[in-house]
N, C-alpha and C positions, 0 to 999 in steps of 0.2 A: 361688039355686042356679044359675040360668042365668048370672048374672054370674060366679060362682066358676068354672064350667066354662069360660067364655071366657078368664078369667085363666090357668087351667091350660093351655089350648091355646096361648095366646100365649107362655107361659114355655117350653113344650117347643119351639115353633117358633124361639124366640130361641136356645135352646141348640144346636139343629141348625144354625142359621145361623152361630153362633160357631165350631162344629166345622168347618163347611165353609170358613170364612174363616181357619183357623189357618195360620201361616207354614210354608212347606215346610222340610224339614231343610236345614242349611247345606251348601254344596257342599264337596267334598273339599278339604283344605288343601294348597296347593302346597308341596312340600318339595324340598330338595336331597338327592340320593342319591349313593351310591358303590357300585360293583359289587365283590362279594367275589371275590378272585382269590388262590387259595392258591399259595404259592411253596415249593418244596422245594429244599434246599441253598442257601438264601439267605445271603449274607454282608452284614454291616452294618459301618459305620465306627465304630470306637471311638477317642476322643481322650484322650490322656494328657498332662497338662501337665508341662513341664520348664523349667528356667531356663538361659539361655545364659550360659556362663562362659568365661573365657580358659583355655586349656590349662595355662598356667603363670602364676603370680602369686606374687610374693615381696616380703618386706620386706628392704631393704638397709641394712647397717650395717658398722661396723669391728670387727675382732677384738680390737683393743687400745684403750685409752683415749688420748685426745689432744684437742688443741684443733683445731676445724675451721678450716682455713686458707682453703678455697675450696669452694663448693657451686655448681656450674656449670649446674644444670638447675632447672626449675621445673615446676609442675603443668601438664600438657598437652603438654610437650615430648616429641617422638618421638626415641628413641635407637636406635642400632644396637649390636650386640654388640661389646664392646671399647671403647666410648666412655667417656672419663673423666667421672665424675659428681661426685666430691668428693675432697678431699685433706685430710690432717692436717698439722699443723705438724711437720716432721721435723728441725728444727735440732739439738735435743738428741740425736736418734738418729744424725744424721750425725757428730756429735762422738764418740759412742760407737763408731761404725764406724771412724773414724780411729784411735782408741786401740786397737781390736782389731786393726787392720791393723799397727800398730806392734808390738804384742805378737807377732803372727805373724811379722813380720820378725825380731824378736829371737830367737824360737824357731828360726827357719830358720838364723840365724847360728850358734846353739849346736849345731844339728844338723850343720851343715857342719864345725864344729870337731871334733865327736865323730867324724864319719866320717873326717876326716884323721888323727886320733889313732889310730883303729882300723886304718887302713892302715899307719901306721908301726909300731904294735905287732905287726901281722901279720908284718912283715919281721923284727922282733926275735925273734918266736916261732920263725920258720923257722931262725934262726941259733942258737937255744938260749939267747938272752940273758934271756928272761923265762919265767915259768912259764905253764902252761896256765890256771891259776886266774886269774892276772893278766890274761891275754887275754880270758877269759870276762867279767871285770868290765868291761873296756873295751867289749866288744860290748853288754853290758847297758846301759851308759851311753849308747851310741849309739841303741839302741832307745828308751830313755826320752826322749832329746832329740827323736827323730822323733815320738813320741807327743805330747809337749808342743806340737810344731809343728802336728800335726794338730788337737789340741784348740783351739789358738788360731785356726786357720783356720776350724774349724767354728763357733766363737763369732762370728767376723766374718761368716760366711755367714748365721747365724741373725739377726744384726742387719740384714743386707741384706734378708732375707725380711720382717722386720718393716717395713722401709722400703717394700718393694714392696706390702705389705698396707696401707700408709697411703694408697694410691691406690685409690679405689673405682671399679670399671668395671662396665659393663652386662653381665650374664651372657647376655642374649639380646635380640633386637629387641623393642621394646615402647614403651609410653607411660607417662610418669610420672603417677601418679594422686594422690600425696600427697607433700608436703615438710614434714617434721616438725621441722626445725631450721634455723638460719641460721649464717652465718660468725661465729666467735668463741665459739660454744658449746663446752662440754667434752663430747665424746662418750664414753659409757661402753661397755665391751665388749658387743657384741651389741645395743646400743640401736638401734631402727629409726630411720633418718633419711629414707629415701625408700621409696615404694611403687611397684613396677614391675609392669605387666600386659602380658603378651605380646600383640603386635599381630598381627592376621590369623588366628592359629590359635585357633579357637573350638570349643567342644564343648558338648553338652547331656547332662545326667544326668536320666534319667527312671525313675520307679518303675513297674514293670509286674508283673502277675500272674506267678507262677512259670512256668506253662505257656507264656504268651506270650513271656517272656524266653528260655526254653529253645529256642523255635522259631527264634530268630534265628541267623544265621551270620555270622562275620567277613567284612567286605567287602560285606555286603548293603546295597543302597540303600534307604533309608527316606524317607518324606515327612512334612513338617510343615505345619501350618496356622498362619499368622501373621496379624497385623492387616492386612497389605497383600496377602496372597495365599498361595501355597504355595512351599515350598522343599524341597530334598533334603539328605540327609546320609548318611554311611556308618557302619554299625555297627562299633564297634571291639572292645568287650569287655563282659562282665557280671561282677558280683561273685559271682553264684551263691548268695548268702546272703539269706535272707528276713529283712527288717527286723522287729524285734519289735513296733514300734509301728504302722507302716503296712502290715505284712504283704505287702510288695512286694519285688521284686528290682531293684536299681539296674543300669541299662544305660548305657553311655557311647557317644555317637554324635558323630562328627566332622562339622563343617560345612565347606563349601568356603570357601577364603580370600576369595573375592569375594562372599560372602554379604552381602546388604544388611540387616544386623542388627547390633545392638550387644550387648556383654556386659551382663547384668542383665535383659534382656527375657525375657518368658514366652512360650513357643511351645508348641504341642500336637502330639504325635506321633500320626499317623494310622495305625491298623492295621485290617485287614479281619478281622472275627471271624465265622466261619460259624455259622449258627443250627442247633442240633441237631435241631429239630422244624420241620415245615411249618406255615405259618399265613398270615395276610394282614394287611396294614396298614390301619388305620383312623385317621381324625383323633381326637385325644383328646377333642374335643367330641362325638364319636359314642358315647362310653361313658356308660352310665347305671349308677348304683350299685344293685346288686341286694341280695338277702338274704344275711345272714351274711358281709358284706364282699365278696361276689363282684361281678362286673361283667356287664353285659348290653348288647346292641345291639338296635335296633329294625329288624326285617326287614319289608319291604313284601310282604304276601301278596296276590296278585291276587284281586279280587272280580269280580262280574258287571259288565260294561261296562269302563270305563277306570279304575275306582277300585281302591284298594288299602287294606287294613287293616293297621295296625301290630301287630306281634307281637314281644314281648320274648323274646330268646334268650340264654341264658347263654354267656359266653365266658371263656377263661382268658388272662390277659395274660402273654406270654412275654418281652416287652421293652417298656419305656415310655421314650419320649424327650420332648423339650420339646413338640412339637406333633403327635406321632403315637404309635401303639401297635401292636405286633405281637401278634396274638391268634389263637386258634383256639377252635372250639366248635361248637355246633349250627347252623352256617350252611353252606350248600352253595355251591360255586363257581358264580358267575353270579347269585346272588340279590342283590337290591338292599337296601342298608342306609341308614338315615337318617344323613346326614352331619353333622348338628348340630342344636342346638335341642331336645335331648331334654327339657329342663325345661318346654317349652311343649306337649307332647303327652302322650297317655295310651294305654295298650294298647287296641287295638280301634278307635282313631280312624281315620276315613276320610281318606286322603291321595291325592295324585296327584303323580308325579314332575314337577317343574318344570324342573330342571337336573341334569345329571350331572357330578360333579366328576371330575377326572383321578385315576387310581389313585395312591395314595400309595406311593412306592417308598423 
């Protein structure tokens, strides 16, 4: 019995010693925090993509068929308005013009003869040697001869117009972007032979929400974000029609002629959008998924001493961007919020602010 009592006393003493030697609770976890700062009337930058395009771009060809006699430009050549780009073989057309001119000259001679005859018949009519009916027939013949002369001259002029249209000229300053035929080919009416893009005059077409598009005024200076920085443009017009697929309104913005950008590049229009409600910015890594699809943040609630306890507070996301979110909820201005690492902590855990991040704007 004495031995048993000694064993019991020894066991109780061992348990007390183990209890007294238990490790102390872990120290508060150092965390990075951010201060809640509500903003009222905040504006945020929205970016809308658009493609840079030349203001004018056209396919050039001839109105009539013919053999290509000369094609004097190639891809990459810069041309000015009025420059000759291509010619058709006009030898057959020149022969037709000569024939038409000969017919015009013949008709002119007949007209001159008819006019002389009319003058003589007029004298005879005054003397009473011919009837009025006969004189009217002479006048009609003269008018018919003049009409034939006019028709022959018009036919010759039409052939000259065709000869003029056999020379293809640049309708505006630009650069040749495609050459679709070579000398000797038979060009068909309307067949594209060259592609011309206007040089210098660039524009951007951007799809905007209807309210954003209606707020713009002609001549307003707008700003774009490019791969190399920022640039400006001038708002020209809007279609005012909502596209059925994109549900946006197309606006057209002119770029400066000295813009360091090329047609076909994608740039983004920058517009300031006011936030309808007040809130504060937090890093996206500060958001923890709550119940029923809601979000929450961890607020540092002061405890005795220098420690803080984490407390989950529900928030509503008003705007979410790549690395930040604009939220509002059960958080007061000035309270400290866990800036990240929400997956490594639990509500009620003891923490201490180790660093304070700059406010997200």
